C-alpha positions as CSV (number, residue, x, y, z in Angstrom):
1,E,-1.9,-85.2,21.4
2,H,-4.2,-87.1,19.4
3,P,-3.2,-86.4,15.6
4,G,-6.5,-86.4,13.5
5,R,-8.7,-86.4,16.5
6,W,-10.6,-82.9,17.8
7,S,-11.8,-81.1,20.9
8,S,-14.6,-79.6,21.5
9,L,-14.7,-76.9,24.2
10,G,-18.1,-75.5,25.7
11,L,-19.6,-72.8,27.7
12,G,-23.1,-72.8,29.7
13,L,-25.0,-69.6,30.2
14,G,-27.8,-68.9,32.1
15,S,-28.5,-71.4,34.5
16,E,-26.9,-73.1,37.2
17,T,-24.4,-75.3,36.0
18,E,-24.1,-77.6,39.3
19,A,-25.1,-81.0,38.2
20,V,-25.4,-79.9,34.5
21,E,-24.3,-82.9,32.6
22,A,-23.1,-82.5,28.8
23,R,-23.3,-85.4,26.5
24,L,-22.0,-86.3,23.2
25,F,-24.0,-88.6,20.7
26,Q,-23.1,-90.2,17.6
27,E,-26.2,-92.4,16.2
28,D,-27.8,-92.6,19.6
29,V,-24.5,-93.7,21.3
30,V,-23.3,-92.0,24.2
31,I,-19.5,-91.3,22.8
32,T,-18.5,-89.2,25.8
33,A,-20.1,-87.5,29.3
34,V,-18.6,-84.9,31.5
35,T,-20.0,-82.5,33.9
36,L,-20.0,-78.7,33.9
37,D,-17.2,-77.2,35.9
38,D,-18.6,-74.1,38.4
39,L,-18.2,-71.7,36.1
40,G,-20.3,-74.0,32.9
41,N,-17.2,-74.9,30.9
42,F,-17.2,-78.3,29.3
43,T,-14.4,-80.1,27.1
44,F,-14.6,-83.1,25.2
45,T,-11.3,-84.5,23.6
46,G,-10.2,-87.1,21.3
47,L,-12.8,-86.6,18.8
48,E,-12.8,-88.2,15.6
49,P,-14.0,-85.9,12.7
50,G,-17.9,-86.2,11.9
51,K,-21.6,-85.4,13.0
52,Y,-22.3,-85.6,16.7
53,E,-25.8,-84.6,19.2
54,L,-24.8,-82.4,22.1
55,T,-27.3,-82.6,25.1
56,L,-27.2,-80.2,28.3
57,S,-29.2,-82.1,30.7
58,G,-29.7,-81.4,34.6
59,Q,-32.5,-80.9,37.1
60,D,-34.5,-78.2,35.8
61,I,-32.7,-77.9,31.9
62,E,-32.8,-80.0,28.9
63,I,-30.6,-78.3,26.0
64,H,-30.5,-80.8,22.7
65,V,-28.4,-79.5,19.6
66,Q,-28.7,-81.9,16.8
67,N,-26.2,-82.2,13.9
68,L,-23.0,-80.6,15.4
69,L,-20.2,-80.9,13.5
70,I,-16.8,-82.0,14.8
C-alpha cells in the first residue's frame, strides 16, 4: 500500500483494554496514536523505517517501550 513504509501490529494483554491508547513517538513528537480495540489489538501503518518510542496508557496503566526499531 505504501512502498518503502512499514506497519506495526501489537496486542495488549493483562489489563482492561477499554480506553487504552497506543502512541508512537519519534524524537518526542507523536507520530500516530490509536485506541486499542476490544481484544487489545492495535495497528500503526505507513511508518518510515527508524527508531521509535511506544507508549500504552490508560486509566490504570502506563507502559513505555524505548528504542523500538521499525
